[in-house]
Steps between C-alpha positions, in 0.01 A plus 500: 500500500628727773317595814425831331365365185147614393400132458595426857309797628191388306538160656516663842180690430325181380609289790403755774173589336412128480597450853280786622202359301566148630510622863164673448332202327313376813477834675250779524568876527416488866785267562738791442347680805548194714835367398798731528736240348273478196502880463874519533563216257267653236645844536852369449402296194332801335805716585727254328284499182525870496863512573581254221280702264696815585824329386382398158665710233293764323560313170355183635213686656419644165511159342228382744250786537223267644694466827394784732859606577420842649219362724726225635765753588256736660341225701848391628575866591169544682563184702858588585455866577145482630565197712305642788180561293468190275150468366429138530206517251740632236754239583232216473367641176845523356554128565146375415421723201832641353732211551328220308510689165861614584595134550351400172688767314831423681449131426466581128815717507717254686359199313323321788208272441 
């Protein structure tokens, strides 16, 4: 596998989504308002998931239509280009609601238990 292999990119998506969920495990939404380092960490992890998704080849994306490829890319773009107006509610919901099913699907694809 090379650094640019679709499998590597999927693994990056999985690892960073898991890390975001793990960081939030004992946290509440209000913690984002109080903890700048938490906010910055989560923004970065979600950005990486979206960036990795944007690098997956179209053929591979078609092979796995249950992955929300476009939404991941759009979220990444919104965080990068709208850095000054990040909606923390959307960020929190992405991690708490959207990432768990994404993680399950990625685990199935990459063969993780």
